[in-house]
C-alpha positions as CSV (number, residue, x, y, z in Angstrom):
1,M,160.8,77.1,77.9
2,L,164.5,77.9,77.9
3,T,164.3,78.6,81.6
4,R,162.8,75.2,82.3
5,L,165.5,73.5,80.3
6,A,168.2,75.5,82.1
7,F,166.7,74.7,85.5
8,A,166.5,71.0,84.7
9,D,170.2,71.1,83.7
10,M,171.0,72.7,87.1
11,L,169.2,70.0,88.9
12,V,170.8,67.2,87.0
13,E,174.3,68.7,87.4
14,S,173.7,68.8,91.2
15,G,172.8,65.1,91.2
16,K,169.0,65.5,91.5
17,P,166.4,64.0,89.2
18,A,164.7,66.3,86.7
19,M,161.8,66.0,84.3
20,I,160.4,68.6,82.0
21,I,156.7,68.8,81.2
22,L,155.6,71.0,78.4
23,D,151.9,71.6,77.7
24,D,151.6,73.0,74.1
25,A,154.6,75.3,75.0
26,L,155.2,76.0,71.3
27,V,151.7,76.5,70.2
28,Y,152.2,80.1,68.8
29,S,155.7,79.6,67.5
30,D,156.6,80.2,63.9
31,P,158.3,77.3,61.9
32,D,161.8,78.7,62.3
33,R,161.5,79.0,66.0
34,M,159.9,75.5,66.2
35,E,163.0,74.0,64.4
36,R,165.4,75.7,66.8
37,M,163.4,74.6,69.8
38,F,163.2,71.0,68.5
39,D,167.0,71.0,68.2
40,L,167.3,72.2,71.8
41,L,164.7,69.6,73.0
42,T,166.5,66.8,71.3
43,Q,169.8,67.8,73.0
44,A,168.0,68.2,76.4
45,A,166.4,64.8,76.1
46,E,169.8,63.3,76.2
47,R,170.1,64.6,79.8
48,T,166.6,64.5,81.2
49,Q,163.2,63.1,80.5
50,I,160.8,65.4,78.6
51,L,157.0,64.9,78.4
52,I,155.3,66.9,75.7
53,L,151.5,67.4,75.8
54,T,150.1,68.7,72.6
55,C,147.1,68.4,70.3
56,R,149.4,68.8,67.3
57,R,150.9,65.3,67.1
58,E,152.1,65.6,63.5
59,I,154.3,68.6,64.2
60,F,156.1,66.8,67.1
61,A,156.6,63.5,65.2
62,R,160.0,64.6,64.2
63,L,161.2,64.3,67.8
64,G,160.7,60.5,67.5
65,A,158.6,60.2,70.6
66,H,155.8,57.8,71.2
67,H,152.3,59.2,71.4
68,S,149.3,58.2,73.4
69,K,145.8,59.4,73.1
70,W,144.1,59.8,76.5
71,S,140.5,60.4,77.3
72,L,139.9,62.6,80.4
73,D,136.7,60.6,81.1
74,R,138.6,57.4,81.1
75,I,141.3,58.8,83.4
76,I,138.8,60.1,86.0
77,T,136.7,56.9,86.1
78,T,139.7,54.5,86.3
């Protein structure tokens, strides 16, 4: 995840758009690591858009993001 954040910073600094997509990237992290990563994600979100996909909404609520519940069946048939 740190590599993705660093690469996005490089893109932004060179004037290119960047977006970070994380799909349950912290699923096996311990609570201390989660806190440190949340601090980094909060800082990174000031520079670039971050999309977090997770099934653990409560844990990520601290980041202040909006959540949406999507159904794969609904996406495919629309």
